[in-house]
C-alpha positions in Angstrom: 6.0 19.3 22.1 6.0 19.2 18.4 3.7 16.1 17.6 5.6 13.3 16.7 3.1 11.9 13.4 0.1 13.9 11.9 -1.4 13.0 8.3 -2.7 15.9 7.0 -5.6 15.7 3.7 -3.8 11.8 3.2 -5.3 10.4 -0.5 -3.1 7.1 -0.7 -4.0 3.6 -2.8 -3.1 1.1 -5.3 -3.2 1.1 -9.3 -5.9 3.3 -9.6 -7.8 2.7 -6.5 -8.1 5.2 -3.8 -8.0 3.5 -1.0 -7.8 6.4 1.9 -9.3 9.8 0.6 -8.9 13.0 2.9 -7.4 12.1 6.0 -6.0 14.2 8.3 -5.6 13.0 12.1 -2.3 14.1 14.5 -0.9 11.5 16.5 0.6 12.6 19.6 3.3 11.7 21.9 2.3 10.0 24.9 -0.8 8.3 23.4 -2.1 5.0 22.2 -4.7 5.1 19.1 -6.6 2.6 17.7 -7.5 2.3 14.1 -11.0 0.6 13.7 -13.1 -0.3 10.9 -14.4 -2.7 8.5 -12.2 -5.0 6.3 -11.0 -3.2 3.7 -11.7 0.5 5.0 -8.1 1.8 5.1 -6.4 0.8 8.5 -3.9 -1.2 7.0 -3.3 1.0 4.0 -3.0 3.7 6.4 -0.2 1.9 8.5 1.6 1.8 5.5 1.3 5.0 4.8 2.4 6.2 8.2 5.0 3.5 7.7 6.5 5.5 4.2 5.6 2.0 2.5 2.5 3.4 0.1 3.5 7.0 -0.9 0.9 10.0 -0.5 -0.8 10.5 -3.8 -2.4 13.4 -2.2 -1.4 15.4 1.2 1.5 15.2 3.1 2.8 12.7 6.1 4.7 14.6 9.1 7.2 13.0 11.1 8.5 15.0 14.2 6.9 18.5 12.3 9.0 17.2 8.9 7.2 16.1 5.8 8.5 12.3 6.0 9.5 12.3 2.6 12.3 14.6 3.1 13.6 12.3 5.4 16.7 10.3 5.1 15.8 6.7 4.8 17.9 5.7 7.4 16.3 8.4 9.8 12.9 7.2 9.3 13.2 3.5 10.1 15.1 4.4 13.5 12.2 6.5 14.7 9.2 4.3 12.6 8.7 1.2 13.9 5.9 -1.3 11.7 4.2 -4.4 12.2 3.1 -5.9 9.0 -0.4 -7.9 9.1 0.8 -11.0 7.5 4.6 -12.4 7.2 5.5 -15.2 5.7 9.5 -16.0 6.0 10.9 -16.7 2.8 14.2 -18.9 3.8 14.6 -20.5 7.0 15.6 -17.6 10.3 15.6 -18.6 14.0 14.1 -15.9 16.4 17.1 -14.6 17.7 18.3 -13.5 14.0 15.4 -12.3 13.0 15.3 -9.9 15.6 18.6 -9.0 15.3 17.0 -7.3 11.7 14.9 -4.9 14.0 18.8 -3.1 14.9 19.4 -2.5 11.1 18.8 0.9 11.2 21.8 1.0 13.9 24.1 -0.8 12.9 27.0 -0.5 9.8 26.8 -2.0 7.0 29.0 -4.8 7.5 29.5 -4.4 11.6 29.4 -6.9 13.9 26.1 -6.7 16.5 26.7 -4.3 19.7 26.5 -5.0 22.8 23.5 -2.5 22.7 22.3 -4.4 20.2 22.7 -7.6 21.7 20.7 -6.2 25.0 17.6 -4.6 22.7 17.2 -8.3 20.9 17.3 -10.0 24.8 15.2 -7.4 26.3 12.7 -7.2 23.4 12.4 -11.2 23.0 11.9 -11.1 27.0 9.0 -8.6 26.7 7.0 -10.6 24.4 7.8 -13.7 26.5 9.8 -15.2 23.6 13.2 -16.4 25.0 12.2 -19.5 24.4 11.9 -19.3 21.3 15.4 -17.7 20.4 16.9 -20.5 18.6 13.8 -22.4 17.1 13.4 -21.4 13.5 10.5 -19.2 12.3 8.7 -21.6 10.2 8.2 -24.0 13.1 6.3 -21.3 15.4 2.5 -21.4 16.0 1.0 -18.2 14.6 0.6 -16.8 18.2 4.1 -17.6 18.1 5.5 -16.2 15.3 3.7 -13.1 16.0 5.6 -12.0 19.2 9.0 -13.0 17.7 7.7 -10.3 15.0 6.7 -7.6 17.7 9.8 -8.1 19.4 11.7 -7.1 15.7 10.0 -3.7 16.0 11.0 -3.4 19.9 14.7 -3.9 19.5 14.4 -0.9 16.9 13.4 1.1 19.7 11.6 3.6 17.9 9.7 6.6 18.7 6.3 5.8 16.8 5.0 2.2 16.7 2.9 1.2 13.6 1.1 -1.9 15.0 -1.1 -4.0 12.0 -3.5 -6.2 14.0 -0.4 -6.8 17.1 -2.9 -8.9 19.6 -4.0 -11.4 15.9 -3.6 -15.3 16.6 -2.5 -14.2 20.7 -4.4 -16.1 23.5 -5.6 -13.8 26.2 -2.4 -14.0 28.2 -0.2 -12.8 25.3 -3.2 -10.4 24.2 -2.8 -8.2 27.9 1.1 -8.4 27.1 1.1 -6.9 23.8 -1.5 -4.2 25.6 1.2 -3.4 28.4 3.5 -3.0 26.0 1.8 -0.4 24.1 0.7 1.5 27.5 4.7 1.4 28.3 6.3 2.9 25.1 3.0 5.9 25.3 4.1 6.3 29.1 7.7 6.7 27.9 6.2 10.0 25.4 5.9 7.6 22.3 3.5 7.3 20.3 1.6 4.7 19.2 -1.0 3.6 16.4 -2.5 -0.3 15.8 -5.1 -1.8 13.8 -7.5 -4.4 15.6 -10.8 -5.9 15.2 -11.5 -6.6 19.1 -13.2 -3.5 20.4 -11.9 -4.9 24.0 -8.1 -4.4 23.3 -9.1 -1.7 21.5 -11.2 0.1 24.9 -8.4 -2.0 26.8 -5.6 -0.4 25.3 -6.2 2.8 23.6 -6.4 6.5 24.9 -8.0 7.2 21.6 -9.5 5.9 18.7 -9.7 6.8 14.7 -12.8 5.2 12.7 -12.3 4.5 9.6 -15.1 4.1 6.6 -14.7 3.9 3.1 -11.2 5.2 3.6 -12.6 8.2 5.2 -12.8 9.0 8.2 -15.8 8.7 10.6 -14.6 10.0 13.3 -11.5 10.8 15.8 -10.5 11.3 19.4 -10.4 10.0 22.7 -12.2 6.8 23.5 -15.6 8.3 24.8 -16.0 10.5 22.3 -16.0 7.7 19.6 -16.6 4.5 20.8 -20.2 5.2 21.3 -23.4 3.2 20.4 -24.5 5.6 17.7 -20.9 5.4 15.8 -20.0 1.9 16.4 -23.7 0.7 15.3 -22.6 2.8 12.2 -19.1 1.7 11.3 -20.3 -2.0 12.0 -24.0 -2.2 10.5 -24.7 -3.5 13.9 -26.4 -3.1 17.3 -23.8 -1.8 19.3 -23.9 -1.7 23.7 -21.7 0.5 25.1 -21.4 0.8 29.5 -18.6 2.4 31.5 -16.0 -0.1 32.3 -13.6 0.1 34.4 -11.6 3.2 34.8 -13.8 5.1 32.5 -13.0 2.7 29.6 -16.1 1.6 27.4 -17.3 -1.5 27.5 -18.2 -2.5 24.0 -20.7 -5.1 23.3 -22.0 -5.5 19.7 -25.4 -7.5 18.3 -26.5 -8.7 15.4 -26.5 -7.5 11.9 -28.6 -3.9 11.0 -29.9 -3.5 7.2 -28.7 -0.6 5.6 
């Protein structure tokens, strides 16, 4: 099977600054990949580049084996679902209407929502435990409520690949596990999921693989047992890391005080 998404010698950035340099990684179908690194390591930029929001300066992004730059925007939007790290509504909008925007790649320009569109909206709101918020304005929600609605918008588009920037931010423990379950479910159905996080328990519970970014470069990438190790995590975060076997053989990670670099 052709991998749904791959970065090849990718460089990307803003203005005169390269944030990413020579990033190469394949994101396989059926796998969940956690992006880990300090603030400014390039996690958000990598997700934006994979989504086609930030263009590659050098290298290539491939979707289904084809250069992303050559795929029609509507086709790419159907395949890729992107959740930004922060979102502030510019105007009042109800949760149901916002989630319906996730169906835009599947709708005609002026056509009314189809039965499938409405069903996808209801299903994604329910999956994110947000049906009770359907008629609530986004601006009146807590940070956690808003995050669940924004995730529902991405899921409503039924993309093959999920690109999620800090998807569990602002969420209580119950809803964090709900999001982890949603990511795992998509991978089990043959999709690919790439998400950034600072929460190592979310990475160790929800991911199959990890990509460790340091200064815009790949420090390590691969299965959790190869990447969530004490030496690599200590080098990545500049703290003492302790890794022990957890449930199902997944690493359990705890971090200690900062170390001198």
